[in-house]
RODO-2510 file (C-alpha; in nm, 4 decimals, decimal comma):
residues 209
     n   res          X          Y          Z
     1     x     3,3021    -5,1362    -2,4997
     2     x     3,0527    -5,2498    -2,2911
     3     x     2,9940    -5,5812    -2,2018
     4     x     2,6695    -5,7752    -2,1729
     5     x     2,6409    -5,7935    -1,7401
     6     x     2,7212    -5,4123    -1,7523
     7     x     2,4281    -5,3729    -2,0444
     8     x     2,2106    -5,5466    -1,8176
     9     x     2,2885    -5,3330    -1,5087
    10     x     2,2428    -5,0191    -1,7021
    11     x     1,9131    -5,1352    -1,8164
    12     x     1,7705    -5,2575    -1,4522
    13     x     1,8975    -4,9194    -1,3492
    14     x     1,6768    -4,7024    -1,6283
    15     x     1,3914    -4,9529    -1,5528
    16     x     1,3850    -4,8500    -1,1931
    17     x     1,4456    -4,4801    -1,2704
    18     x     1,1474    -4,5336    -1,4982
    19     x     0,9511    -4,6577    -1,2339
    20     x     1,0475    -4,3894    -0,9630
    21     x     0,9438    -4,0930    -1,2317
    22     x     0,6261    -4,2945    -1,2881
    23     x     0,5384    -4,3049    -0,9157
    24     x     0,6478    -3,9485    -0,8744
    25     x     0,3829    -3,8348    -1,1411
    26     x     0,1146    -4,0254    -1,0060
    27     x     0,2039    -3,8648    -0,6578
    28     x     0,2060    -3,5319    -0,8318
    29     x    -0,1181    -3,6353    -0,9994
    30     x    -0,3069    -3,7781    -0,6678
    31     x    -0,2087    -3,4319    -0,4926
    32     x    -0,3551    -3,1859    -0,7636
    33     x    -0,6766    -3,4151    -0,7502
    34     x    -0,6762    -3,3545    -0,3795
    35     x    -0,6055    -3,0090    -0,4078
    36     x    -0,8539    -2,9479    -0,6765
    37     x    -1,1404    -3,1383    -0,4667
    38     x    -1,0229    -2,9181    -0,1479
    39     x    -1,0962    -2,6126    -0,3421
    40     x    -1,4383    -2,7122    -0,5138
    41     x    -1,5908    -2,7859    -0,1364
    42     x    -1,4519    -2,4814     0,0096
    43     x    -1,6151    -2,3093    -0,2970
    44     x    -1,9248    -2,5025    -0,2591
    45     x    -2,0111    -2,3650     0,0944
    46     x    -1,9826    -1,9884     0,0354
    47     x    -2,2550    -1,8143    -0,0394
    48     x    -2,3600    -1,8023    -0,4503
    49     x    -2,2819    -1,4275    -0,4672
    50     x    -1,9538    -1,4986    -0,3592
    51     x    -1,8610    -1,7987    -0,6079
    52     x    -1,9176    -1,5988    -0,9179
    53     x    -1,7247    -1,2687    -1,0710
    54     x    -1,9465    -0,9950    -1,2290
    55     x    -1,8175    -0,7712    -1,4644
    56     x    -1,8965    -0,4996    -1,2290
    57     x    -1,6496    -0,6953    -0,9809
    58     x    -1,3439    -0,6758    -1,2769
    59     x    -1,4043    -0,3157    -1,3409
    60     x    -1,3671    -0,2264    -0,9523
    61     x    -1,0917    -0,3928    -0,9500
    62     x    -0,9540    -0,1881    -1,2649
    63     x    -1,0454     0,1209    -1,0977
    64     x    -0,9007     0,0384    -0,7968
    65     x    -0,5997    -0,0585    -0,9615
    66     x    -0,5919     0,2295    -1,1766
    67     x    -0,6461     0,4748    -0,8726
    68     x    -0,3760     0,3300    -0,6868
    69     x    -0,1051     0,3746    -0,9527
    70     x    -0,2286     0,7877    -1,0114
    71     x    -0,2534     0,8838    -0,6378
    72     x    -0,6570     0,8959    -0,7082
    73     x    -0,8309     0,8423    -0,3654
    74     x    -1,1689     0,7812    -0,5051
    75     x    -1,3560     0,8186    -0,8403
    76     x    -1,6901     0,9760    -0,7649
    77     x    -1,8496     1,0194    -1,1080
    78     x    -1,8212     0,8327    -1,4632
    79     x    -1,6155     1,1302    -1,5662
    80     x    -1,3721     1,0957    -1,2860
    81     x    -1,3294     0,6920    -1,3404
    82     x    -1,2986     0,7710    -1,7558
    83     x    -1,0397     1,0570    -1,6499
    84     x    -0,8304     0,8175    -1,4221
    85     x    -0,8091     0,5674    -1,7019
    86     x    -0,7407     0,8543    -1,9283
    87     x    -0,4425     0,9420    -1,6992
    88     x    -0,3416     0,6017    -1,6283
    89     x    -0,2890     0,5734    -2,0335
    90     x    -0,0953     0,9283    -2,0237
    91     x     0,1472     0,8056    -1,7525
    92     x     0,2326     0,4421    -1,9430
    93     x     0,3265     0,7037    -2,2072
    94     x     0,5584     0,8956    -2,0189
    95     x     0,7222     0,6060    -1,9038
    96     x     0,7249     0,4329    -2,2060
    97     x     1,0499     0,3673    -2,3955
    98     x     0,9189     0,2404    -2,7415
    99     x     0,7281     0,5409    -2,8029
   100     x     0,9871     0,8055    -2,9724
   101     x     1,0865     1,0107    -2,6913
   102     x     1,3631     0,8951    -2,3866
   103     x     1,0947     0,7844    -2,1567
   104     x     1,0981     0,7209    -1,7686
   105     x     0,8959     1,0610    -1,7349
   106     x     0,7559     1,0624    -1,3595
   107     x     0,3886     0,9716    -1,3235
   108     x     0,1593     1,2725    -1,3247
   109     x    -0,0704     1,3174    -0,9994
   110     x    -0,4726     1,3071    -1,0550
   111     x    -0,6132     1,6128    -0,9387
   112     x    -0,9962     1,6110    -0,8894
   113     x    -0,9689     2,0142    -0,8850
   114     x    -0,8413     2,0249    -1,2422
   115     x    -1,1168     1,7466    -1,3260
   116     x    -1,3668     1,9877    -1,2083
   117     x    -1,2292     2,2932    -1,3756
   118     x    -1,2186     2,0895    -1,7126
   119     x    -1,5359     1,9236    -1,6740
   120     x    -1,7291     2,2598    -1,7049
   121     x    -1,5334     2,3109    -2,0604
   122     x    -1,6124     1,9247    -2,1900
   123     x    -1,9538     1,9899    -2,1126
   124     x    -2,0039     2,3304    -2,2603
   125     x    -1,8178     2,1593    -2,5878
   126     x    -2,0348     1,8723    -2,5730
   127     x    -2,3604     2,0771    -2,5547
   128     x    -2,2897     2,3164    -2,8196
   129     x    -2,2306     2,6462    -2,5662
   130     x    -1,9114     2,6695    -2,6564
   131     x    -1,7097     2,5433    -3,0016
   132     x    -1,4929     2,2318    -2,9751
   133     x    -1,1770     2,4632    -2,8938
   134     x    -0,9665     2,5988    -2,6716
   135     x    -1,2108     2,8890    -2,5807
   136     x    -1,1653     3,0151    -2,2251
   137     x    -0,8388     2,8577    -2,1657
   138     x    -0,6908     3,1306    -1,9773
   139     x    -0,9980     3,1724    -1,7379
   140     x    -0,9757     2,8190    -1,6361
   141     x    -0,5977     2,8875    -1,5742
   142     x    -0,7251     3,1713    -1,3093
   143     x    -0,9975     2,9188    -1,1689
   144     x    -0,6900     2,7026    -0,9946
   145     x    -0,6470     2,7740    -0,6614
   146     x    -0,3279     2,6724    -0,5999
   147     x     0,0186     2,8373    -0,7300
   148     x     0,1162     2,6880    -1,0790
   149     x     0,4508     2,7322    -1,2498
   150     x     0,3270     2,5708    -1,5866
   151     x    -0,0754     2,5092    -1,7239
   152     x    -0,1752     2,3888    -2,0196
   153     x    -0,4487     2,1876    -2,1719
   154     x    -0,5403     1,9125    -2,4450
   155     x    -0,8991     1,8808    -2,5606
   156     x    -1,0784     1,6092    -2,7828
   157     x    -1,3977     1,4445    -2,9049
   158     x    -1,4608     1,1233    -3,0807
   159     x    -1,7825     0,9144    -3,1947
   160     x    -1,8592     0,5573    -3,2062
   161     x    -1,5490     0,4318    -3,0934
   162     x    -1,5223     0,0962    -2,9175
   163     x    -1,3019     0,2546    -2,6604
   164     x    -1,3547     0,6182    -2,6464
   165     x    -1,0867     0,6985    -2,3925
   166     x    -0,7653     0,5057    -2,5388
   167     x    -0,9231     0,6451    -2,8927
   168     x    -0,8610     1,0171    -2,7142
   169     x    -0,5410     0,9324    -2,5300
   170     x    -0,4003     0,7671    -2,8914
   171     x    -0,4735     1,0638    -3,0306
   172     x    -0,2987     1,3028    -2,8168
   173     x     0,0088     1,0791    -2,8594
   174     x    -0,0116     1,1366    -3,2611
   175     x    -0,0747     1,5016    -3,2324
   176     x     0,2963     1,6704    -3,1982
   177     x     0,1190     1,9508    -2,9866
   178     x    -0,0864     1,7602    -2,7538
   179     x     0,2039     1,5240    -2,7408
   180     x     0,4203     1,7838    -2,6381
   181     x     0,1991     1,9018    -2,3296
   182     x     0,1931     1,5446    -2,2226
   183     x     0,5492     1,5089    -2,2212
   184     x     0,5905     1,8413    -2,0496
   185     x     0,7487     1,9200    -1,7163
   186     x     0,4542     1,8818    -1,5023
   187     x     0,3362     1,7263    -1,2206
   188     x    -0,0368     1,7110    -1,2145
   189     x    -0,3299     1,6488    -1,4518
   190     x    -0,7137     1,6394    -1,4306
   191     x    -0,8689     1,5019    -1,7529
   192     x    -1,3016     1,5457    -1,7645
   193     x    -1,4849     1,3702    -2,0082
   194     x    -1,8580     1,4562    -2,1467
   195     x    -2,0409     1,2130    -2,3128
   196     x    -2,3813     1,2376    -2,5174
   197     x    -2,5226     0,9242    -2,6764
   198     x    -2,2147     0,8034    -2,8503
   199     x    -2,0281     1,1076    -2,8398
   200     x    -1,7334     1,1818    -2,5934
   201     x    -1,5823     1,5265    -2,5086
   202     x    -1,2487     1,5291    -2,3042
   203     x    -1,0898     1,8515    -2,1756
   204     x    -0,7067     1,7406    -2,0309
   205     x    -0,5255     2,0036    -1,8259
   206     x    -0,1881     1,9642    -1,6655
   207     x    -0,0343     2,1679    -1,4076
   208     x     0,3272     2,2323    -1,2446
   209     x     0,2633     2,3080    -0,8613
***
């Protein structure tokens, strides 16, 4: 049983702890206020164009990060930017352990040469020169200038989608034959995208070099 003097002492100790906590919280709030004021002063000294982050800035950052993950040194065209993003999604699928396969497959490296070969086919499909198909596949295989042990192809098209690239990749994932190509033992990949209005044609080439 706690006697009265002990109870009073405990109450005083708790009051002191409460005061100390209030003092600490007050100091913390003051520090945060000072840091915020310091940041605002520094920001105000920057030129106007450096104070804001535009959609283009964010897209550039995404492009740079995506290219870095997929060993792509640069993206010189819109098709390459779309293609590198499609490869990024492909590599995430290959690595995933919740997509109905073992996962942890090595990432495919970006190949501009395969992109350029694929671009002709995407454009030919988009302009109606050839049907949506794998027509000319063996010719495309012969165009590769380096030795390959394996060569395969996926094609896709869609129209009016909010995210044409993700739609194409997800369509390949959900198609057994295309899915097998995505998971096969390859080392490089190039994906070319031809756009006309709101319709997109994709050609994805894989190779084991």
